[in-house]
LUMDREN-314430 format. One record per residue (C-alpha): residue in one letter; x, y, z; residue number from 0. Coordinates in pm, 1 decimal. Layout:
R   res         xx         yy         zz     n
R     A          X          Y          Z   NUM
...
//
This chain:
R   res         xx         yy         zz     n
R     M    14437.5    -1705.8     6492.6     0
R     D    14421.5    -2086.1     6489.0     1
R     K    14082.9    -2237.3     6548.2     2
R     V    14176.9    -2441.0     6857.7     3
R     I    14450.7    -2422.8     7119.0     4
R     V    14563.1    -2728.1     7315.6     5
R     I    14778.5    -2674.2     7624.3     6
R     G    14992.2    -2970.5     7726.4     7
R     A    15138.0    -3254.3     7517.6     8
R     G    15081.1    -3542.1     7754.2     9
R     L    14862.5    -3835.9     7656.0    10
R     A    14541.3    -3632.9     7681.2    11
R     G    14676.9    -3329.4     7496.1    12
R     C    14817.1    -3536.0     7210.1    13
R     E    14491.9    -3728.7     7168.9    14
R     A    14292.9    -3403.7     7175.2    15
R     A    14518.0    -3229.6     6922.2    16
R     L    14503.6    -3519.1     6675.8    17
R     Q    14125.8    -3557.8     6706.5    18
R     I    14081.8    -3188.7     6628.5    19
R     A    14338.8    -3183.2     6347.7    20
R     S    14189.0    -3493.3     6184.2    21
R     R    13868.0    -3293.2     6137.8    22
R     G    14048.7    -3037.1     5925.4    23
R     I    14088.5    -2777.1     6198.0    24
R     N    14418.6    -2602.6     6267.9    25
R     V    14560.7    -2662.7     6614.6    26
R     T    14829.2    -2485.0     6811.2    27
R     L    14971.3    -2724.6     7070.3    28
R     Y    15164.8    -2563.0     7354.1    29
R     E    15417.4    -2775.9     7544.8    30
R     M    15668.4    -2629.7     7791.9    31
R     K    15923.7    -2909.9     7738.5    32
R     P    16212.4    -2910.5     7667.0    33
R     Q    16261.9    -2554.6     7792.1    34
R     S    16102.9    -2639.4     8125.8    35
R     K    16026.1    -2969.5     8299.2    36
R     T    15853.3    -3081.7     8615.9    37
R     P    16051.8    -3290.7     8869.3    38
R     A    15874.5    -3601.0     8734.7    39
R     H    15966.3    -3558.9     8369.0    40
R     K    16296.6    -3678.3     8221.5    41
R     S    16230.7    -3700.8     7847.1    42
R     D    16180.2    -3427.3     7588.1    43
R     L    15921.7    -3642.5     7410.4    44
R     F    15544.4    -3596.9     7420.7    45
R     A    15312.4    -3839.5     7605.1    46
R     E    15582.8    -3935.7     7853.5    47
R     L    15496.6    -4224.9     8085.7    48
R     V    15625.0    -4093.2     8417.5    49
R     C    15560.5    -4390.9     8644.3    50
R     S    15477.1    -4741.5     8525.1    51
R     N    15505.4    -4854.1     8163.4    52
R     S    15192.9    -5066.5     8210.2    53
R     L    14861.4    -4956.8     8063.5    54
R     K    14680.7    -5215.7     8278.4    55
R     A    14481.1    -5521.4     8177.6    56
R     A    14423.8    -5601.2     7811.2    57
R     R    14136.5    -5849.6     7837.1    58
R     V    13800.9    -5706.8     7737.8    59
R     D    13619.6    -5840.6     8045.5    60
R     S    13822.4    -5602.7     8264.1    61
R     A    13741.8    -5234.7     8311.9    62
R     A    14083.1    -5128.2     8180.2    63
R     G    14053.5    -5358.8     7880.7    64
R     L    13705.1    -5236.5     7794.2    65
R     L    13822.6    -4874.9     7814.4    66
R     K    14101.6    -4944.1     7566.6    67
R     E    13872.1    -5138.7     7332.5    68
R     E    13633.8    -4841.6     7327.4    69
R     M    13923.2    -4605.8     7253.7    70
R     R    14011.6    -4806.8     6943.7    71
R     N    13681.1    -4692.9     6794.3    72
R     F    13818.4    -4338.3     6792.7    73
R     S    14152.9    -4424.1     6627.8    74
R     S    14338.7    -4350.9     6952.1    75
R     V    14701.2    -4256.9     6887.2    76
R     C    14795.2    -4394.3     7228.5    77
R     L    14650.1    -4736.5     7148.5    78
R     M    14818.4    -4733.0     6808.2    79
R     A    15153.2    -4656.3     6970.8    80
R     A    15095.5    -4912.5     7246.4    81
R     D    15019.9    -5189.6     6997.5    82
R     R    15340.0    -5113.8     6808.1    83
R     T    15563.6    -5098.0     7114.9    84
R     S    15411.4    -5360.0     7344.5    85
R     V    15636.9    -5575.9     7559.8    86
R     A    15560.8    -5905.8     7731.7    87
R     A    15362.4    -5840.7     8050.9    88
R     G    15129.7    -6134.1     8104.8    89
R     G    14769.7    -6017.3     8075.8    90
R     A    14860.3    -5647.9     8080.3    91
R     L    14936.2    -5412.1     7795.0    92
R     A    15283.6    -5277.2     7871.6    93
R     V    15504.6    -5076.3     7640.1    94
R     D    15857.9    -4970.4     7567.7    95
R     R    15801.8    -4624.6     7711.9    96
R     D    16057.9    -4437.6     7498.9    97
R     E    15937.6    -4590.9     7172.3    98
R     F    15577.0    -4535.0     7278.7    99
R     S    15637.8    -4162.3     7334.5   100
R     K    15847.7    -4134.4     7018.6   101
R     I    15567.9    -4268.2     6795.9   102
R     I    15312.6    -4030.0     6946.6   103
R     T    15551.3    -3735.3     6922.4   104
R     E    15614.6    -3805.2     6555.1   105
R     A    15241.7    -3840.2     6484.5   106
R     V    15179.7    -3497.6     6634.1   107
R     L    15478.8    -3323.3     6476.9   108
R     N    15406.8    -3466.9     6133.4   109
R     H    15040.3    -3368.4     6119.0   110
R     P    14997.6    -3074.8     5877.8   111
R     N    14719.7    -2916.4     6084.6   112
R     I    14918.9    -2905.2     6411.7   113
R     T    15168.1    -2633.8     6504.4   114
R     V    15374.5    -2704.2     6815.6   115
R     K    15503.7    -2417.9     7029.6   116
R     N    15754.3    -2510.0     7301.3   117
R     E    15670.0    -2249.5     7559.1   118
R     K    15484.1    -2207.0     7885.2   119
R     V    15128.3    -2080.6     7888.0   120
R     T    15052.4    -1853.9     8180.5   121
R     K    14712.7    -1721.1     8074.2   122
R     I    14397.9    -1903.7     7964.8   123
R     P    14309.9    -1777.8     7615.0   124
R     E    13983.5    -1583.5     7612.0   125
R     D    13921.1    -1570.0     7237.6   126
R     A    13982.3    -1925.5     7119.6   127
R     V    13837.8    -2269.2     7174.6   128
R     T    14092.7    -2423.3     7411.7   129
R     V    14165.2    -2766.4     7560.4   130
R     I    14363.7    -2754.1     7885.6   131
R     A    14545.4    -3083.7     7947.4   132
R     T    14847.1    -2988.9     8158.0   133
R     G    14839.7    -3286.5     8392.0   134
R     P    14887.6    -3349.0     8764.4   135
R     L    15202.3    -3135.1     8785.9   136
R     T    15062.8    -2828.3     8612.7   137
R     D    15302.1    -2531.0     8615.7   138
R     E    15245.6    -2313.2     8921.4   139
R     T    15173.2    -1994.1     8727.4   140
R     L    14912.8    -2158.7     8505.9   141
R     A    14768.9    -2340.6     8806.9   142
R     K    14706.4    -2005.4     8976.6   143
R     E    14537.6    -1880.4     8661.8   144
R     I    14317.4    -2191.3     8651.0   145
R     S    14241.1    -2152.0     9021.2   146
R     N    14128.7    -1792.6     8971.0   147
R     Y    13923.8    -1897.3     8670.0   148
R     C    13760.3    -2176.0     8873.1   149
R     E    13660.2    -1962.1     9170.4   150
R     N    13974.1    -2041.1     9373.7   151
R     D    13850.7    -2322.3     9599.3   152
R     N    13779.2    -2562.6     9313.0   153
R     L    14137.9    -2659.1     9229.2   154
R     S    14319.4    -2920.0     9436.8   155
R     F    14692.7    -2982.3     9455.9   156
R     F    14697.8    -3301.5     9660.1   157
R     D    14501.4    -3620.7     9610.3   158
R     A    14412.5    -3770.0     9948.6   159
R     A    14152.4    -4031.5     9865.3   160
R     A    14002.9    -4318.1    10062.5   161
R     P    13938.6    -4662.9     9910.4   162
R     I    13609.7    -4723.2     9729.8   163
R     V    13421.1    -5053.5     9726.5   164
R     T    13112.3    -5176.7     9546.1   165
R     R    12790.9    -5197.2     9745.3   166
R     E    12710.8    -5543.8     9614.8   167
R     S    13036.4    -5682.5     9757.8   168
R     V    12955.5    -5573.8    10115.8   169
R     D    12840.0    -5855.1    10346.2   170
R     F    12518.3    -5727.1    10502.7   171
R     S    12498.9    -6018.4    10743.7   172
R     R    12760.1    -5813.1    10934.4   173
R     A    12718.0    -5460.3    10799.0   174
R     F    12406.1    -5245.5    10831.4   175
R     F    12263.7    -4915.4    10709.5   176
R     A    12220.1    -4638.7    10969.0   177
R     S    12307.1    -4279.0    11051.4   178
R     R    12438.0    -4173.7    11391.7   179
R     Y    12157.0    -4115.4    11641.9   180
R     D    11913.4    -4208.0    11360.2   181
R     R    11970.5    -3871.9    11196.7   182
R     G    11928.5    -3869.3    10819.9   183
R     D    11803.6    -4144.5    10595.6   184
R     D    12031.8    -4431.0    10694.2   185
R     D    12287.4    -4290.0    10454.3   186
R     Y    12589.2    -4486.2    10579.4   187
R     I    12689.3    -4849.3    10566.2   188
R     N    12828.3    -4940.4    10907.8   189
R     C    13079.6    -5218.6    10966.8   190
R     P    13084.3    -5290.3    11342.2   191
R     M    13380.6    -5436.3    11529.9   192
R     N    13394.7    -5604.1    11867.2   193
R     K    13703.7    -5555.6    12081.0   194
R     E    13883.1    -5864.1    11946.9   195
R     E    13818.5    -5767.1    11585.1   196
R     Y    13939.6    -5413.2    11653.7   197
R     E    14260.1    -5536.4    11816.6   198
R     L    14341.4    -5753.7    11515.3   199
R     F    14264.7    -5476.9    11267.2   200
R     Y    14458.3    -5214.8    11462.9   201
R     N    14773.1    -5425.4    11492.0   202
R     E    14772.3    -5515.2    11123.6   203
R     L    14710.3    -5151.4    11026.4   204
R     I    15001.6    -5001.8    11219.9   205
R     N    15239.0    -5271.0    11092.4   206
R     A    15131.3    -5260.9    10727.2   207
R     E    15379.5    -5156.3    10460.0   208
R     G    15347.3    -4806.2    10320.2   209
R     A    15412.8    -4697.1     9962.1   210
R     P    15729.3    -4488.7     9911.7   211
R     L    15670.6    -4131.0     9802.4   212
R     K    15881.8    -3948.1     9548.7   213
R     D    16000.9    -3603.4     9651.2   214
R     F    15750.5    -3424.4     9427.1   215
R     D    15466.5    -3630.9     9576.7   216
R     K    15539.5    -3532.0     9936.2   217
R     P    15308.4    -3258.9    10066.9   218
R     V    15460.4    -2969.0    10256.1   219
R     T    15180.4    -3001.0    10509.7   220
R     V    14928.0    -3278.6    10566.3   221
R     Y    14611.5    -3134.3    10713.0   222
R     E    14452.3    -3320.3    11000.3   223
R     G    14149.3    -3411.0    10787.7   224
R     C    14380.8    -3576.0    10531.9   225
R     M    14596.6    -3763.8    10782.0   226
R     P    14663.2    -4120.9    10663.4   227
R     I    14464.2    -4365.8    10873.7   228
R     E    14780.1    -4566.0    10950.1   229
R     I    14962.5    -4255.2    11077.5   230
R     L    14666.0    -4152.9    11290.1   231
R     A    14651.7    -4505.6    11433.7   232
R     K    15015.4    -4487.0    11543.2   233
R     R    14934.4    -4194.4    11771.0   234
R     G    14779.2    -4433.6    12018.0   235
R     H    14582.9    -4753.3    12059.0   236
R     D    14243.9    -4579.5    12068.8   237
R     S    14325.2    -4284.9    11841.9   238
R     I    14115.4    -4411.0    11550.9   239
R     R    13845.6    -4552.0    11780.9   240
R     F    13788.4    -4198.2    11901.1   241
R     G    13833.4    -4067.6    11547.0   242
R     P    13694.1    -4208.5    11220.2   243
R     L    13599.6    -4541.4    11384.6   244
R     K    13405.2    -4391.5    11673.8   245
R     P    13092.7    -4600.4    11748.1   246
R     V    12883.4    -4332.9    11921.5   247
R     G    12521.6    -4297.4    11816.9   248
R     L    12510.7    -4641.3    11654.8   249
R     R    12363.8    -4974.2    11758.3   250
R     D    12447.9    -5305.2    11593.5   251
R     P    12114.1    -5473.7    11506.0   252
R     N    12280.5    -5815.2    11536.0   253
R     T    12375.2    -5761.7    11902.6   254
R     G    12148.6    -5480.4    12015.3   255
R     H    12451.9    -5300.7    12161.2   256
R     R    12688.4    -5024.3    12062.9   257
R     P    12993.1    -5172.6    11886.1   258
R     W    13348.3    -5133.8    12014.2   259
R     A    13437.1    -4954.2    11690.4   260
R     V    13265.1    -4886.7    11357.6   261
R     V    13397.1    -4828.0    11007.2   262
R     Q    13149.9    -4618.5    10811.1   263
R     L    13107.0    -4626.0    10434.9   264
R     R    12960.6    -4323.4    10260.3   265
R     R    12776.6    -4320.4     9928.2   266
R     E    13013.9    -4225.1     9648.6   267
R     N    12766.3    -4179.8     9362.1   268
R     K    12396.7    -4100.2     9331.0   269
R     D    12312.3    -4454.4     9217.8   270
R     G    12454.2    -4593.8     9542.1   271
R     T    12665.7    -4856.0     9368.4   272
R     L    12992.3    -4728.2     9517.7   273
R     F    13085.7    -4645.5     9877.0   274
R     N    13405.2    -4497.8    10021.6   275
R     L    13561.5    -4581.6    10358.3   276
R     V    13514.1    -4264.8    10560.1   277
R     G    13836.9    -4124.2    10704.5   278
R     F    14053.6    -4391.2    10539.9   279
R     Q    14292.8    -4175.4    10341.5   280
R     T    14602.0    -4389.8    10325.4   281
R     N    14948.0    -4431.8    10182.4   282
R     L    14962.3    -4809.5    10225.7   283
R     K    15065.6    -5023.3     9929.2   284
R     F    14765.9    -5149.5     9734.6   285
R     P    14807.4    -5519.4     9830.1   286
R     E    14835.4    -5411.8    10194.0   287
R     Q    14514.2    -5212.6    10167.7   288
R     K    14336.3    -5516.2    10027.9   289
R     R    14475.6    -5740.4    10303.4   290
R     V    14419.8    -5509.3    10601.2   291
R     F    14089.2    -5349.3    10504.5   292
R     S    13941.3    -5689.8    10423.9   293
R     L    13973.5    -5761.7    10796.6   294
R     I    13690.9    -5514.5    10856.3   295
R     P    13370.1    -5710.6    10930.4   296
R     G    13145.4    -5689.9    10626.0   297
R     L    13434.3    -5616.5    10390.4   298
R     Q    13598.4    -5959.2    10392.8   299
R     N    13498.7    -6007.9    10027.2   300
R     A    13489.1    -5642.8     9930.0   301
R     E    13560.4    -5547.5     9570.5   302
R     F    13789.8    -5244.2     9571.5   303
R     V    13733.6    -5036.0     9258.2   304
R     R    13986.6    -4782.0     9378.7   305
R     F    14251.0    -4801.4     9650.0   306
R     G    14343.3    -4506.2     9866.9   307
R     V    14613.6    -4272.5     9740.4   308
R     M    14805.6    -3975.0     9870.6   309
R     H    15017.7    -3788.6     9618.3   310
R     R    15068.9    -3460.2     9438.7   311
R     N    14789.1    -3419.4     9187.9   312
R     T    14644.9    -3103.8     9039.4   313
R     F    14278.8    -3147.9     8947.5   314
R     I    13966.0    -2937.9     8932.4   315
R     N    13637.2    -2997.1     9111.7   316
R     S    13491.2    -3121.5     8786.1   317
R     P    13139.9    -3213.6     8912.3   318
R     K    13089.1    -2847.5     8995.6   319
R     L    13277.2    -2695.1     8703.4   320
R     L    13240.5    -2911.1     8392.6   321
R     N    12959.0    -2986.2     8152.7   322
R     R    12912.5    -3342.2     8031.5   323
R     D    13109.9    -3263.0     7712.9   324
R     L    13409.5    -3157.9     7931.3   325
R     S    13358.0    -2788.2     7863.4   326
R     L    13365.7    -2535.1     8145.0   327
R     K    13019.5    -2431.2     8264.0   328
R     Q    13115.5    -2066.7     8287.3   329
R     N    13286.0    -2064.5     7945.8   330
R     S    13188.9    -2337.9     7702.3   331
R     K    13488.6    -2259.3     7478.2   332
R     I    13725.9    -2394.4     7746.1   333
R     F    13761.8    -2774.5     7773.4   334
R     F    13955.1    -2975.7     8031.4   335
R     A    14112.9    -3315.1     7972.9   336
R     G    14349.9    -3560.7     8137.5   337
R     Q    14416.2    -3588.2     8508.7   338
R     L    14345.3    -3218.8     8548.2   339
R     S    13983.3    -3297.4     8460.6   340
R     G    13952.1    -3550.6     8742.1   341
R     V    14016.3    -3882.6     8570.3   342
R     E    14289.1    -4110.5     8703.2   343
R     G    14523.6    -4323.6     8495.1   344
R     Y    14713.1    -4314.2     8166.6   345
R     M    14438.7    -4450.6     7944.6   346
R     E    14164.7    -4265.8     8128.5   347
R     S    14353.5    -3943.3     8062.6   348
R     A    14395.9    -4032.1     7696.8   349
R     A    14025.7    -4120.6     7665.3   350
R     S    13920.3    -3787.4     7813.9   351
R     G    14154.9    -3616.1     7567.6   352
R     I    13981.8    -3793.2     7279.9   353
R     I    13637.8    -3673.8     7389.0   354
R     A    13753.4    -3321.3     7477.6   355
R     G    13921.9    -3296.7     7137.5   356
R     I    13616.3    -3419.1     6950.5   357
R     N    13388.8    -3180.1     7136.1   358
R     A    13626.9    -2886.5     7091.2   359
R     A    13617.9    -2956.1     6716.7   360
R     K    13240.9    -2982.9     6723.3   361
R     K    13228.7    -2648.7     6903.2   362
R     V    13420.7    -2488.7     6618.1   363
R     L    13209.3    -2663.2     6353.5   364
R     G    12881.7    -2571.1     6522.4   365
R     E    12782.8    -2934.1     6578.1   366
R     A    12616.1    -3097.7     6877.9   367
R     P    12864.2    -3243.1     7129.3   368
R     L    12941.0    -3613.4     7155.3   369
R     I    12789.9    -3753.3     7476.0   370
R     L    12854.1    -4124.7     7515.4   371
R     P    12591.9    -4330.2     7702.3   372
R     N    12655.4    -4419.2     8066.0   373
R     F    12671.0    -4791.6     7990.5   374
R     T    12996.4    -4741.3     7799.8   375
R     M    13312.5    -4718.0     8007.9   376
R     I    13418.2    -4380.1     7867.7   377
R     G    13064.8    -4247.1     7903.7   378
R     A    13034.7    -4371.2     8261.7   379
R     L    13372.5    -4227.7     8357.7   380
R     L    13293.4    -3881.9     8219.3   381
R     N    12946.4    -3899.9     8368.8   382
R     Y    13101.7    -3968.5     8708.9   383
R     I    13344.9    -3675.9     8700.5   384
R     T    13067.4    -3437.2     8594.1   385
R     D    12800.1    -3572.2     8831.4   386
R     E    12689.9    -3281.9     9052.9   387
R     S    12572.0    -3524.6     9322.7   388
R     V    12931.5    -3639.6     9390.1   389
R     L    13055.0    -3465.4     9704.0   390
R     N    13414.2    -3435.2     9825.2   391
R     F    13526.0    -3523.0     9473.8   392
R     Q    13843.1    -3721.6     9418.6   393
R     P    13970.3    -3845.7     9080.7   394
R     M    13834.5    -4172.4     8943.0   395
R     G    13966.0    -4438.7     8708.2   396
R     A    13783.8    -4694.8     8496.8   397
R     N    13594.8    -4958.5     8694.6   398
R     F    13277.3    -5159.2     8651.0   399
R     G    13123.3    -5004.4     8962.9   400
R     I    13044.5    -4681.7     8775.4   401
R     L    12841.9    -4861.4     8506.2   402
R     P    12465.1    -4901.9     8547.0   403
R     A    12361.0    -5252.8     8643.0   404
R     L    12247.8    -5509.6     8388.4   405
R     D    11876.4    -5579.5     8354.8   406
R     T    11944.3    -5933.7     8475.6   407
R     H    12178.9    -5997.1     8767.7   408
R     I    12463.7    -6236.6     8688.8   409
R     R    12616.8    -6390.8     8998.4   410
R     D    12953.1    -6491.3     8850.9   411
R     K    13172.3    -6182.0     8846.8   412
R     R    13370.8    -6269.9     8535.4   413
R     E    13052.8    -6346.5     8340.7   414
R     R    12892.2    -6026.1     8466.8   415
R     Y    13190.8    -5818.9     8358.4   416
R     M    13186.1    -5979.1     8014.7   417
R     A    12816.1    -5899.4     7979.9   418
R     L    12881.6    -5536.6     8077.4   419
R     S    13159.1    -5518.4     7819.6   420
R     E    12944.6    -5674.4     7548.2   421
R     R    12665.4    -5424.8     7619.1   422
R     S    12907.8    -5137.0     7571.9   423
R     L    13080.7    -5271.2     7262.4   424
R     K    12745.7    -5344.4     7098.8   425
R     F    12682.0    -4970.5     7106.9   426
R     Y    13003.1    -4898.9     6917.9   427
R     K    12923.7    -5163.3     6655.8   428
R     E    12580.6    -5013.9     6594.1   429
R     K    12670.9    -4645.1     6623.9   430
R     I    12877.4    -4458.5     6366.1   431
R     L    13088.4    -4210.6     6562.3   432
//
């Protein structure tokens, strides 16, 4: 039997397979295309870009740019293909999607240590080191197998996530820390609204433009707890004021009175650098989210590290299930990568595939796993998705909010981001990986 099995030839699976094969280990890569395709896939090629052909910002003082620069240190096949097929896109790295996939497909097919089998996998192998990278539209049969393997309630099929902002961007001249009825340890940031502020916010919310959903993204049923805030608001003028914006048990220290409405922000990570807007699952377009949610007192200058999304997305509860090296806690021979592992985005998926592949190879070779430090973007991202303190987990993409703060605070955001990037890249210059 081959030393390592990789399931799925998306960006993560291809990166994983090539990382393993480059270390002299035989790989069997299973891909169900072209025999079977999801509703989102059109091409027979590997590493298909289903939605946008943009791989986000290229500049190194952006989170997306830093992620890609770190990936270059691992000879990323996706970055190699992107560089060869890039198209003009301003400050972003965008690609000719067909040529991009073609280059990656050829790299995989031509590697002597990789055997490709075009067939579905319905069972998780028990006797081989395995990387599972089947993506957000994982085949239903395999998804059930993964669900059973992950104790059933730890696999999600729909991503209903609220926006996340950085703590340092919240205006605390308006917002305040408190828990309802003074219960707890002042765990929530509260953004109070008077009646006039609520009226403005409500009217803009119900008239904001929503993002169109593709057929495969539409849920059969939207549970009440996942109801988009804009849909809930349309049920009636006070529907959200008696729902997620209810002000009961809170007193605004600036007025001494209970507010007309309150938006609460809940800690997103144990370091308290990120907070999510409680109850604000939404399907609004990203610019609309920025415009409307910035009307909330205290969030007028908020830095959104993730906007709310609602779409079909298969992913595991990785903080509960995965070790830091992306192996499964209950079976360290099984690794997860890509969006299935809880990262969000093309390059994030590819980066997780790189690390899962390296660590799968190290498992076979009997070597210690590669654990990148938290001050690198890849390290911080994988730390976040395996952080047991993260509750109500939703997938996360690269952003500077997940990095530990600098020893010295830099007020200018662009300069601060550059300093964070330089700190990370210094590690790669000094460390032989």
